[in-house]
C-alpha positions in Angstrom: 43.2 -111.6 -57.8 46.0 -114.2 -57.8 45.4 -117.4 -59.8 44.0 -120.3 -58.0 46.6 -122.6 -56.4 46.9 -126.1 -57.7 45.2 -128.8 -55.7 47.3 -130.0 -52.8 48.5 -133.5 -53.1 48.4 -135.3 -49.8 50.7 -138.3 -49.4 50.4 -140.8 -46.6 53.6 -141.4 -44.6 54.2 -144.9 -46.1 54.1 -143.5 -49.6 56.4 -140.6 -48.6 58.9 -143.1 -47.1 58.8 -145.2 -50.3 59.4 -142.1 -52.5 62.4 -140.8 -50.5 65.4 -143.1 -50.0 66.4 -141.5 -46.7 63.0 -141.9 -45.2 62.7 -145.4 -46.6 65.9 -146.4 -44.8 64.7 -144.8 -41.6 61.4 -146.6 -41.8 63.3 -149.9 -42.5 65.5 -149.4 -39.5 62.5 -148.6 -37.3 60.8 -151.8 -38.5 63.9 -153.9 -37.8 64.3 -152.4 -34.4 60.7 -153.4 -33.5 61.4 -156.9 -34.9 64.4 -157.2 -32.7 62.5 -156.2 -29.6 59.8 -158.8 -30.5 62.5 -161.5 -30.9 63.9 -161.0 -27.4 60.7 -160.0 -25.5 60.6 -163.4 -23.9 64.0 -162.8 -22.2 62.9 -159.6 -20.6 61.3 -160.1 -17.2 57.5 -159.7 -17.4 57.2 -156.6 -15.2 59.8 -154.8 -17.3 58.3 -155.4 -20.7 56.0 -152.4 -20.7 58.9 -150.2 -19.7 61.1 -151.1 -22.8 60.7 -149.7 -26.3 62.7 -150.3 -29.4 65.2 -147.6 -30.1 67.6 -146.7 -32.9 70.0 -149.1 -34.7 73.5 -147.8 -35.3 75.6 -150.2 -37.3 76.2 -153.2 -35.0 74.8 -151.3 -32.0 71.2 -151.2 -30.9 69.5 -148.9 -28.3 66.6 -149.8 -26.1 64.5 -146.9 -24.6 63.6 -147.5 -21.0 61.1 -145.7 -18.9 63.2 -145.2 -15.8 66.6 -145.9 -14.2 65.4 -148.7 -12.0 64.1 -150.7 -15.0 67.3 -149.9 -16.9 69.4 -151.3 -14.0 67.4 -154.5 -14.0 67.4 -154.8 -17.8 71.2 -154.4 -17.8 71.5 -157.8 -16.2 69.9 -159.5 -19.2 71.8 -157.6 -21.9 74.2 -160.5 -22.6 71.3 -162.9 -23.1 69.5 -160.4 -25.4 72.7 -159.9 -27.5 73.2 -163.7 -27.8 69.6 -164.3 -28.8 69.8 -161.6 -31.5 73.1 -163.1 -32.8 71.6 -166.6 -32.8 68.7 -165.3 -35.0 71.2 -163.8 -37.5 71.4 -160.1 -36.5 74.9 -158.6 -36.3 74.5 -157.0 -32.9 77.6 -156.5 -30.8 76.3 -154.0 -28.3 73.0 -152.9 -26.8 72.7 -149.5 -25.1 70.0 -148.4 -22.8 68.7 -144.9 -22.8 66.4 -143.7 -20.0 63.6 -141.6 -21.4 63.1 -138.4 -19.4 59.5 -138.3 -18.3 58.9 -142.0 -19.2 56.7 -142.6 -22.2 
């Protein structure tokens, strides 16, 4: 009979992120992306707000995830205003990309 295994140590995701620098950086970027979206939410037309999600940050670029191409086309019209507002608030954003999510949510 094999010896008993040591008790498993379960770690919640926040603790795992804090313990691993790469995960911690990803968690930080995800948090910042959500903060950016909250900061510009008022500039996004009301009917489009539920179709837009915070996406990845890549250097000075930021990506917004959009439910469909129609919403992306309308959102494209306010991208200059979103970029300007983020810069006004101190974020170094030079471009915002839109990515249509296949299947929506």
